[in-house]
N, C-alpha and C positions, 0 to 999 in steps of 0.2 A: 504494500499499500504506499503510495507516494502522495504527499500533500504539499501544497505551496502555501507559505505564509510570509507575506511581505517579501524580503530578500532571502528567505530561508526555504530550503527544500527538506522536508521531513520524510524519512524513509523508514517504515516499520517492517522489520523482518520477522518472519515466523518460520519455525522449523521443528525439528525433533522435540517431542515433549521430554524435558529433562528435569522437571520439578524445580526449575529455577536454579539449576546447578551453576555456580559461578556468577550469579546475578548479585550485584551490589547496589545500594542506594547512595546516590550522589546528589549534592545540592547544585543546582544550575545557577547561572549568573544572576537570576532574579530571586534566588532563594527557593526555587521550586524543587521538589523532589523528583529526581530522575532515577529510573532503573536502568542500569548499564551492566554489561559483563565486565569482569575483572580482566586483568592482563593475560593471565594464562588461558582462560576460556576464549577470549578474543583471538589470541594467536592460534588456537585450535580451529576456531570457526573460520578464520580467513584461509586456512590451509584447505578446509573442506570445501569452501566456496570462495576461491581467490577473487572472483569478480566483486564481491562485497567490499574488498579493500582497493579495487581499482586495477586488479591484475596481479600476476605473479611477481612482477618487478616490485610492486608496492608491498607484497607479502615479504619479500626478501628484505626490503628497506625496514619493515616493521620488526622483523627479527634482529636486524642489526641495531636498531634503536632501543630494543628491549633487553639487550645483552646484559646490562649491569643491573636490571630490575627484575628479571624473570626468575621465578622459583621453578627450577626444572622438576623438583619433587612434586610440587602442587600441579604443574602441568601434566605430569604422568598420572597422578591420582585422578585428576579431572578426566583425562583421556580414557583411563580405564573405566571410569563410571559412565562415560558416554557410550562405551561398548559399541563402537562402529564396526561394521562388517569389513569395510575396506581397510587396508593397512596404512592408514594416515600417519602412523608413527614413522614410517619410512620417509614420507615427505617432510615431516617436521625435522627429523634427523638431518635430512639433506639440507634443508634451509639453515639449520643451526650450524652445520659444518661450513656452508658457503658464507655464513654471516660472521665467521671467525670465532665461534664458541670453542671452548677447550674440548678435546676428545672425551675428557671425563664427563662432560655434560651430555654430549650426544650419544655417547656409547650406552647410556642408560636406555635410550630409545632402541638402539640396535639390539639390546638384550631381549626385547620383546619379540624378537624373531624377524628375519628377513627372508620369507619363503616365496614371495610372489613378485613378479614383474609388475610395475605400477606406473601410471602416468601422473606427472605433477599436476596437470590440468587438462581440460578438454580443449580441442582445437588450437594447439600450440604451433602448428606449422611444422617445419623441419626440426627433428629432435636429435639429441645425442643420448647416450645411455651411460648411466653410472652403475657399474657392476657391484660396487660396494653397498649401495642402497637399493640396488635392483630397480632403478627408477629411470624413466625417460623424462627428459627435460629439454627446454628449448635450446637450440644451438647457440643463441646469444649468451646463455649462462655459462658457456665454456670459458669465457674470459674472467668470470666471477669466481675464481678458484680459491680465493683467500680462505685459509682455514680448512681446506679440503684435502688434507695430506693423504688421506686413504681413498678419496673419491676419484673418479675418472675426470 
């Protein structure tokens, strides 16, 4: 649902019923109460639906910006409770490695298993393959190798 109000565009997203997992109350600029997802839940959600963040380049930028603020343990706990069928942990680990996280952080995701080949997003165009994460990603990410010591 998209609404226009003055110079604002408000987009309401709905998805999987999660019993408000990761939802926080935040005061808006006028003191209004806003329900928002916390950092870890948001980073998971934008991996699941990169278009919500403006695309996979923006997802990578978000992971880079969150590097000093992210609780990997809370992210893992949230991801496990969301219980997705698809191996999104592979994509999260890929983003973390490309964003320069330490191996100690992204290896926690790899321990969840890397059994399936997976695509970072839909309709990416020409792709490259990362055998470490068993993940297809856009060719333009090949140059974004920072922190990807074990990745292709």
